[in-house]
C-alpha positions as CSV (number, residue, x, y, z in Angstrom):
1,M,11.3,-22.0,-22.4
2,L,9.1,-23.3,-25.3
3,E,8.2,-26.5,-23.4
4,Q,7.1,-24.5,-20.4
5,H,5.0,-22.2,-22.5
6,L,3.3,-25.1,-24.4
7,G,3.1,-27.2,-21.3
8,P,5.1,-30.3,-20.7
9,D,2.5,-32.8,-21.7
10,I,1.6,-30.9,-24.9
11,F,5.4,-30.5,-25.7
12,R,6.2,-34.2,-25.3
13,N,3.1,-35.2,-27.4
14,D,4.1,-32.9,-30.2
15,V,7.7,-34.2,-30.1
16,R,6.4,-37.8,-30.5
17,A,4.2,-36.5,-33.3
18,Y,7.1,-35.1,-35.0
19,L,9.2,-38.2,-34.7
20,R,6.4,-40.4,-36.1
21,A,5.9,-38.1,-39.0
22,H,9.4,-38.1,-40.0
23,A,10.4,-41.6,-38.8
24,Y,11.7,-42.7,-42.3
25,G,12.6,-39.4,-43.9
26,N,14.8,-36.4,-43.7
27,A,13.8,-33.3,-41.6
28,D,15.2,-29.9,-40.7
29,T,14.6,-27.7,-37.6
30,G,11.7,-25.9,-39.4
31,D,9.9,-29.1,-39.6
32,L,10.1,-29.4,-35.7
33,W,8.8,-25.9,-35.3
34,V,5.8,-26.6,-37.7
35,S,4.9,-29.8,-36.0
36,L,5.0,-28.3,-32.6
37,G,2.8,-25.4,-33.7
38,R,0.4,-27.5,-35.5
39,E,-0.3,-29.8,-32.7
40,A,-0.2,-27.2,-29.9
41,G,-2.3,-24.5,-31.9
42,Q,0.6,-22.0,-31.3
43,P,2.7,-19.8,-33.7
44,V,5.8,-21.8,-32.8
45,P,7.8,-21.3,-35.9
46,E,7.3,-17.5,-35.7
47,V,8.4,-17.5,-32.2
48,M,11.5,-19.6,-32.7
49,D,12.5,-17.6,-35.8
50,S,12.5,-14.5,-33.7
51,W,15.1,-16.0,-31.3
52,I,17.3,-18.1,-33.6
53,F,17.9,-15.6,-36.4
54,R,18.2,-12.5,-34.1
55,P,21.2,-11.2,-32.3
56,G,21.0,-11.0,-28.6
57,Y,18.0,-11.5,-26.1
58,P,15.5,-9.3,-24.7
59,L,15.0,-7.3,-21.3
60,L,11.5,-7.2,-20.0
61,S,10.9,-4.0,-17.8
62,I,7.7,-4.4,-15.7
63,R,5.8,-1.7,-14.0
64,L,2.3,-1.3,-12.4
65,D,0.1,1.4,-13.9
66,H,-2.9,2.8,-11.9
67,G,-2.8,-0.2,-9.6
68,S,-4.6,-2.8,-11.8
69,R,-2.8,-2.7,-15.1
70,L,0.7,-4.3,-15.6
71,V,2.8,-2.8,-18.2
72,I,5.5,-5.1,-19.7
73,A,8.0,-3.4,-22.2
74,Q,10.8,-5.2,-24.1
75,Q,14.0,-4.0,-25.5
76,R,17.3,-5.6,-26.6
77,F,19.5,-6.0,-23.6
78,T,23.0,-4.6,-23.9
79,Y,25.7,-3.6,-21.5
80,L,26.8,-0.8,-23.5
81,P,24.5,1.7,-25.2
82,T,26.9,2.0,-28.1
83,S,26.9,-1.9,-28.7
84,T,26.6,-2.6,-32.5
85,D,25.0,-5.5,-34.2
86,G,27.4,-5.9,-37.0
87,K,25.6,-6.0,-40.3
88,A,22.2,-6.7,-38.9
89,P,19.5,-4.3,-40.4
90,E,18.2,-1.7,-38.1
91,K,14.8,-2.9,-38.5
92,E,15.7,-6.4,-37.5
93,V,17.5,-5.1,-34.4
94,N,14.6,-2.9,-33.1
95,Q,12.0,-5.6,-33.9
96,P,10.6,-7.1,-30.8
97,W,10.9,-10.6,-29.8
98,Q,8.0,-13.1,-29.5
99,V,8.6,-13.9,-25.9
100,P,6.9,-16.9,-24.1
101,I,6.6,-15.7,-20.6
102,Q,5.4,-17.5,-17.5
103,I,4.3,-14.9,-14.8
104,K,2.9,-15.5,-11.4
105,L,0.6,-12.9,-9.8
106,T,-0.1,-13.1,-6.0
107,A,-3.1,-11.3,-4.5
108,N,-4.9,-11.9,-1.1
109,G,-2.4,-14.7,-0.5
110,K,-3.5,-16.6,-3.6
111,A,-1.1,-17.2,-6.6
112,E,-2.1,-17.4,-10.1
113,T,0.1,-18.3,-13.0
114,R,-0.5,-16.8,-16.5
115,R,1.3,-18.0,-19.8
116,L,1.6,-15.1,-22.1
117,L,3.2,-14.6,-25.5
118,L,4.6,-11.1,-25.9
119,S,4.9,-9.8,-29.5
120,E,4.8,-6.0,-29.1
121,K,7.2,-3.6,-27.7
122,E,4.8,-3.0,-24.8
123,T,2.0,-5.2,-23.5
124,Q,-0.6,-4.4,-21.0
125,I,-2.6,-7.0,-18.9
126,Q,-5.2,-6.5,-16.1
127,V,-4.2,-7.8,-12.7
128,P,-6.1,-7.8,-9.4
129,Q,-6.5,-4.3,-7.7
130,D,-5.0,-5.8,-4.5
131,L,-2.0,-7.2,-6.1
132,E,0.8,-8.3,-3.7
133,S,3.7,-9.4,-5.9
134,V,4.6,-10.1,-9.5
135,L,7.1,-12.7,-10.5
136,A,8.1,-12.8,-14.2
137,N,9.9,-15.9,-15.5
138,E,8.3,-18.1,-12.8
139,G,10.5,-21.2,-12.6
140,G,13.4,-19.6,-14.3
141,H,13.1,-21.2,-17.6
142,G,12.9,-18.0,-19.8
143,F,15.9,-16.8,-21.7
144,Y,15.5,-13.1,-21.0
145,R,16.3,-10.7,-18.4
146,V,13.7,-8.9,-16.1
147,R,13.9,-5.4,-14.6
148,Y,11.1,-4.5,-12.0
149,A,10.0,-1.2,-11.2
150,P,11.3,-0.3,-7.6
151,D,7.8,-0.7,-6.0
152,L,7.4,-4.2,-7.6
153,L,11.0,-5.2,-6.7
154,E,10.4,-4.3,-3.1
155,R,7.3,-6.5,-2.9
156,L,9.2,-9.4,-4.5
157,V,12.4,-9.3,-2.3
158,Q,10.1,-9.4,0.8
159,L,9.6,-13.1,-0.2
160,V,13.4,-13.8,-0.1
161,P,14.5,-16.4,0.7
162,D,11.7,-18.9,1.5
163,G,9.0,-17.4,-0.8
164,L,11.0,-17.9,-4.0
165,A,12.5,-20.9,-5.5
166,P,16.4,-21.0,-5.6
167,I,16.5,-20.5,-9.4
168,E,13.9,-17.6,-9.0
169,R,16.3,-15.9,-6.5
170,F,19.2,-16.5,-8.6
171,N,17.5,-14.8,-11.5
172,L,16.4,-12.0,-9.4
173,V,19.7,-11.1,-8.1
174,N,21.6,-11.9,-11.4
175,D,19.2,-9.9,-13.6
176,A,19.4,-6.9,-11.2
177,W,23.1,-7.0,-11.3
178,A,23.2,-7.2,-15.1
179,T,20.9,-4.0,-15.3
180,T,23.1,-2.5,-12.7
181,V,26.1,-2.9,-14.8
182,A,24.3,-1.7,-17.8
183,C,23.5,1.5,-15.8
184,L,19.8,0.9,-15.9
185,M,19.6,0.4,-12.3
186,P,21.4,2.7,-9.7
187,V,24.3,0.8,-8.1
188,T,23.2,2.1,-4.6
189,E,19.8,0.3,-5.2
190,Y,21.5,-2.8,-6.0
191,L,23.9,-2.8,-3.1
192,D,20.9,-2.2,-0.8
193,L,19.3,-5.2,-2.5
194,T,22.2,-7.5,-1.6
195,A,21.4,-6.9,2.2
196,R,18.0,-8.8,1.6
197,F,20.1,-11.9,0.7
198,R,22.1,-12.4,3.9
199,A,19.9,-15.0,5.0
200,D,20.1,-16.9,1.7
201,R,21.9,-20.2,1.8
202,D,21.9,-21.2,-1.9
203,K,25.2,-21.6,-3.4
204,N,24.3,-20.4,-6.8
205,V,22.7,-17.1,-5.4
206,W,26.0,-16.5,-3.5
207,T,28.0,-17.2,-6.4
208,V,26.4,-14.1,-8.2
209,L,27.0,-12.0,-5.0
210,I,30.7,-13.1,-4.6
211,E,31.2,-12.4,-8.4
212,L,29.9,-8.9,-7.7
213,F,32.4,-8.4,-4.8
214,H,35.2,-9.4,-7.2
215,F,34.0,-7.1,-9.9
216,L,33.8,-4.2,-7.4
217,H,37.3,-5.0,-6.2
218,R,38.7,-4.6,-9.6
219,I,37.0,-1.4,-10.5
220,I,37.2,0.7,-7.4
221,A,39.8,3.1,-6.6
222,P,42.5,1.9,-4.0
223,A,41.3,4.4,-1.5
224,D,37.9,2.8,-1.6
225,R,39.1,-0.8,-0.8
226,P,38.9,-0.6,3.0
227,A,35.3,0.5,2.6
228,L,34.6,-2.4,0.2
229,E,36.1,-4.8,2.7
230,A,33.8,-3.5,5.4
231,F,30.8,-3.9,3.0
232,V,31.7,-7.4,2.2
233,R,32.2,-8.2,5.9
234,D,28.6,-6.7,6.5
235,R,27.0,-8.9,3.8
236,V,28.9,-12.1,4.3
237,G,29.7,-12.1,7.9
238,P,26.2,-13.3,9.1
239,A,26.1,-16.4,6.8
240,V,29.8,-17.3,8.0
241,A,28.7,-16.9,11.5
242,Q,25.8,-19.2,11.2
243,L,27.5,-21.9,9.0
244,G,30.7,-21.9,11.0
245,W,33.8,-23.8,10.0
246,L,32.6,-27.4,10.2
247,P,29.7,-29.0,8.5
248,A,26.8,-30.0,10.5
249,A,25.4,-33.6,10.6
250,G,23.6,-34.4,7.4
251,E,24.6,-31.3,5.7
252,N,24.5,-31.5,1.9
253,E,27.4,-31.0,-0.5
254,L,26.3,-27.7,-1.9
255,T,26.2,-26.2,1.7
256,R,29.6,-27.5,2.4
257,Q,30.8,-25.8,-0.9
258,L,29.1,-22.5,0.0
259,R,30.9,-22.5,3.4
260,A,34.1,-22.6,1.7
261,D,33.1,-19.8,-0.8
262,L,31.9,-17.5,1.8
263,L,35.0,-18.0,4.1
264,R,37.3,-17.4,1.1
265,A,35.3,-14.1,0.3
266,L,35.4,-13.0,3.9
267,G,39.1,-13.7,4.4
268,T,40.3,-12.1,1.2
269,I,38.0,-9.5,-0.4
270,G,36.5,-8.9,3.2
271,N,40.0,-8.8,4.8
272,D,38.5,-10.2,7.9
273,R,41.3,-10.5,10.5
274,N,39.5,-13.1,12.6
275,V,38.9,-15.4,9.5
276,Q,42.6,-14.8,8.6
277,T,43.8,-15.9,12.1
278,R,41.4,-18.9,12.3
279,A,42.5,-20.0,8.8
280,A,46.1,-20.0,9.8
281,E,45.2,-22.1,12.9
282,L,43.2,-24.5,11.0
283,Y,45.8,-25.1,8.3
284,Q,48.7,-25.5,10.8
285,G,46.5,-27.9,12.7
286,S,45.4,-29.9,9.6
287,K,49.2,-30.3,8.6
288,Q,49.9,-31.6,12.1
289,G,46.9,-33.8,12.2
290,T,45.6,-32.2,15.4
291,L,42.6,-30.2,13.9
292,A,39.9,-31.5,11.5
293,V,39.3,-29.5,8.5
294,D,36.6,-30.2,6.0
295,P,38.1,-30.9,2.5
296,N,35.9,-28.4,1.0
297,V,37.2,-25.6,3.3
298,L,40.9,-26.5,2.8
299,P,41.3,-24.7,-0.7
300,A,39.7,-21.5,1.0
301,L,42.3,-21.7,3.8
302,I,45.1,-21.9,1.3
303,A,43.7,-19.0,-0.6
304,I,43.4,-16.9,2.4
305,L,46.8,-17.6,3.7
306,A,48.3,-16.6,0.3
307,Y,46.4,-13.5,0.2
308,T,48.0,-12.5,3.5
309,G,51.2,-14.4,3.1
310,D,54.8,-13.4,3.3
311,V,58.0,-14.8,1.9
312,A,58.0,-17.8,4.3
313,R,54.5,-18.8,3.4
314,Y,55.2,-18.3,-0.4
315,N,58.3,-20.6,-0.2
316,E,56.2,-23.2,1.8
317,F,53.4,-23.2,-0.9
318,W,56.1,-23.3,-3.7
319,E,57.6,-26.5,-2.2
320,R,54.2,-28.0,-1.6
321,F,53.4,-27.3,-5.3
322,R,56.6,-29.2,-6.4
323,S,56.1,-32.0,-4.0
324,A,52.3,-32.5,-4.3
325,A,51.0,-36.0,-4.2
326,T,47.9,-35.3,-6.4
327,P,46.9,-33.3,-9.4
328,Q,44.4,-31.3,-7.2
329,D,46.9,-30.3,-4.6
330,E,49.4,-29.4,-7.3
331,R,46.9,-27.0,-8.9
332,R,45.7,-25.5,-5.7
333,Y,49.1,-24.6,-4.5
334,L,50.3,-23.5,-7.9
335,Y,47.3,-21.2,-8.4
336,S,47.7,-19.8,-4.8
337,L,50.9,-18.1,-5.8
338,A,49.1,-15.6,-7.9
339,A,47.3,-14.5,-4.7
340,F,50.3,-13.1,-2.9
341,Q,50.6,-9.4,-2.6
342,P,54.3,-8.4,-2.0
343,V,55.8,-7.2,-5.4
344,D,59.1,-9.3,-5.1
345,L,56.9,-12.5,-4.7
346,L,54.7,-11.8,-7.7
347,Q,57.9,-11.1,-9.8
348,Q,59.2,-14.4,-8.9
349,T,56.0,-16.0,-9.9
350,L,55.9,-14.3,-13.2
351,A,59.6,-15.2,-13.9
352,R,58.9,-18.8,-13.3
353,T,56.1,-18.7,-15.9
354,I,58.9,-18.4,-18.8
355,N,61.9,-20.0,-17.3
356,G,60.7,-23.6,-17.3
357,E,59.9,-24.1,-13.4
358,I,56.2,-24.0,-14.3
359,R,55.0,-26.1,-17.1
360,T,53.9,-24.1,-20.2
361,Q,50.4,-25.6,-20.2
362,D,50.0,-24.3,-16.6
363,A,51.8,-21.0,-16.9
364,P,49.2,-19.1,-18.8
365,F,46.6,-19.6,-16.0
366,I,48.9,-18.1,-13.4
367,V,49.4,-15.0,-15.6
368,R,45.6,-14.9,-16.2
369,L,45.1,-14.8,-12.3
370,L,47.7,-12.1,-11.9
371,L,46.1,-10.1,-14.7
372,M,42.9,-10.3,-12.7
373,S,44.5,-9.4,-9.5
374,V,44.4,-5.8,-8.4
375,H,47.7,-6.2,-6.6
376,G,49.3,-8.0,-9.6
377,R,47.6,-6.6,-12.6
378,V,50.1,-3.7,-13.5
379,L,53.1,-5.7,-12.9
380,A,51.7,-8.7,-14.8
381,W,50.6,-6.6,-17.8
382,K,54.0,-5.0,-18.1
383,F,55.5,-8.5,-18.0
384,V,53.2,-9.6,-20.7
385,K,54.1,-6.8,-23.1
386,V,57.8,-7.2,-22.5
387,N,57.7,-11.0,-22.9
388,W,55.0,-11.5,-25.4
389,E,57.2,-13.2,-28.2
390,T,58.5,-15.6,-25.7
391,M,55.1,-16.4,-24.4
392,D,53.7,-16.8,-28.0
393,R,56.4,-19.2,-28.7
394,L,56.3,-21.3,-25.4
395,Y,52.7,-21.4,-24.7
396,P,49.9,-23.6,-26.4
397,K,47.3,-21.5,-28.6
398,N,44.5,-22.5,-26.1
399,G,46.8,-21.5,-23.2
400,L,47.2,-18.0,-24.8
401,R,43.6,-17.7,-25.3
402,R,42.8,-18.4,-21.6
403,M,45.7,-16.2,-20.5
404,L,44.4,-13.2,-22.3
405,E,41.1,-13.5,-20.7
406,G,43.0,-11.7,-17.8
407,V,42.9,-8.4,-19.5
408,I,39.2,-8.2,-18.3
409,G,40.9,-7.3,-14.9
410,L,42.8,-4.4,-16.3
411,A,39.8,-2.2,-15.3
412,T,41.2,1.3,-15.2
413,P,41.0,3.9,-18.1
414,E,44.8,4.0,-18.4
415,L,45.3,0.2,-18.5
416,E,42.4,-0.2,-21.0
417,R,43.9,2.4,-23.4
418,D,47.3,0.5,-23.1
419,A,45.8,-2.8,-23.7
420,H,44.1,-1.5,-26.9
421,E,47.4,0.1,-28.1
422,F,49.2,-3.2,-27.5
423,F,46.6,-5.4,-29.3
424,T,46.3,-2.8,-32.2
425,S,50.0,-2.9,-32.9
426,R,50.0,-6.8,-33.2
427,K,48.3,-9.4,-35.3
428,I,47.1,-11.7,-32.4
429,D,44.8,-14.3,-33.6
430,L,42.8,-16.2,-30.7
431,G,40.2,-17.5,-33.0
432,G,37.0,-15.8,-34.0
433,K,36.1,-12.7,-32.0
434,T,37.6,-14.0,-28.6
435,L,40.0,-11.1,-28.1
436,D,37.3,-8.5,-29.2
437,Q,35.0,-10.1,-26.6
438,Y,37.6,-9.8,-23.9
439,L,38.3,-6.2,-24.7
440,E,34.5,-5.4,-24.7
441,Q,34.2,-6.9,-21.2
442,L,37.0,-4.7,-20.1
443,H,35.3,-1.7,-21.6
444,I,32.0,-2.6,-19.8
445,A,33.9,-2.6,-16.5
446,V,35.7,0.7,-17.2
447,T,32.5,2.4,-18.4
448,F,30.6,1.3,-15.3
449,R,33.6,2.5,-13.0
450,E,33.4,6.0,-14.8
451,K,29.6,6.2,-14.4
452,A,29.0,4.7,-11.2
453,G,32.4,5.3,-9.4
454,A,31.4,8.5,-7.4
455,A,28.0,7.0,-6.2
456,L,29.8,3.7,-5.4
457,S,32.5,5.5,-3.2
458,K,29.8,7.5,-1.3
459,Y,27.8,4.4,-0.6
460,L,30.7,2.3,0.5
461,G,32.0,5.0,2.7
462,K,29.1,4.4,5.1
463,F,30.4,1.1,6.1
464,L,33.7,2.6,7.5
465,T,31.8,4.6,10.0
466,S,28.9,2.1,10.9
């Protein structure tokens, strides 16, 4: 961020000057900031102090005023309005950052890049009257989130996908999702926005969207899951139809990985029957050597078959885990056991995490997956509570830390309260604030569910009738 603000050439020259000045002596970080500021003629020490010694990071809200004046306001970004800052003085918390920002303004088909240093809570700049679009954080180097006014956002998404670089599209969809979870953007507007990315073929952009689908799957009411499945099919289906099941000649590795991610999402969260049927055919053909399957797609096939699997499929995957020829195959089949839905199969898997059939270094990851699963989380949470002392004795400390990350998936008010009561009654040390962070992420999900649940249910319902 600092390099882009100063300019790459100036930044490199300043670093060289710093190295020459302190070649045979001691130096600290402040010496670097002073050197960069002196050579570049910029208040670098003040800028960096506002970032290094402050909690959090800013959200920039951008709107157009009277057609030719751009207003950029900054505030500390938080997912929860009640988030605290520990012992940080209120003056320090409310003090604005000094934000180096690179912003691209497009008017009459011509783009202009401006580098600004925002130091006030609100900054106004003059822009062309015939402004077409505004892109803050051009190049994606800035460590801040951006929220656009609806009219500016609409102008920007018209450029998707080809008019924005992949990192810029990633930031756009990621920042918009963050502000949605923080209840600063209506969830219906964000879900509308996702439709504009159907034609995108960047793996990182789709990673954000697929994580959104998983998040919604965890927080919605069971009655709304068929509607969510229809929504996922609507968003993911066109990309899968274009990419198909086999890689094209000359296709790059990221596109191959994207295909697998999309197929997995469509066959599980999207519950697409055609994808599930084809996955079973390809998996059977790959075992018999009669059908070609891209190695990137094979894990998706296994995940889909586990998601829809019965006892016969479970037993097959268990045996394949036990007889796996490679560590990759072993993990693939082991982790798939957490995706099955029948209760009796989930109970078998949980029992195996403490009876010695699954190694103690692997078992915590299975429990974590079950806690994150809407089909297994209630059962898994009860199992953890009943068997906590055994798990605490058997599992390595870092394994327990990863296992309890799964409490993020307990995204109902009832399960959240139960989790707090459980952890309050026990002294569980995961190191630092790890457990507090997990519980905060859980609370963010439950808060979003309570605030956006009704609007989300109404919006998704349209996809059952379309």
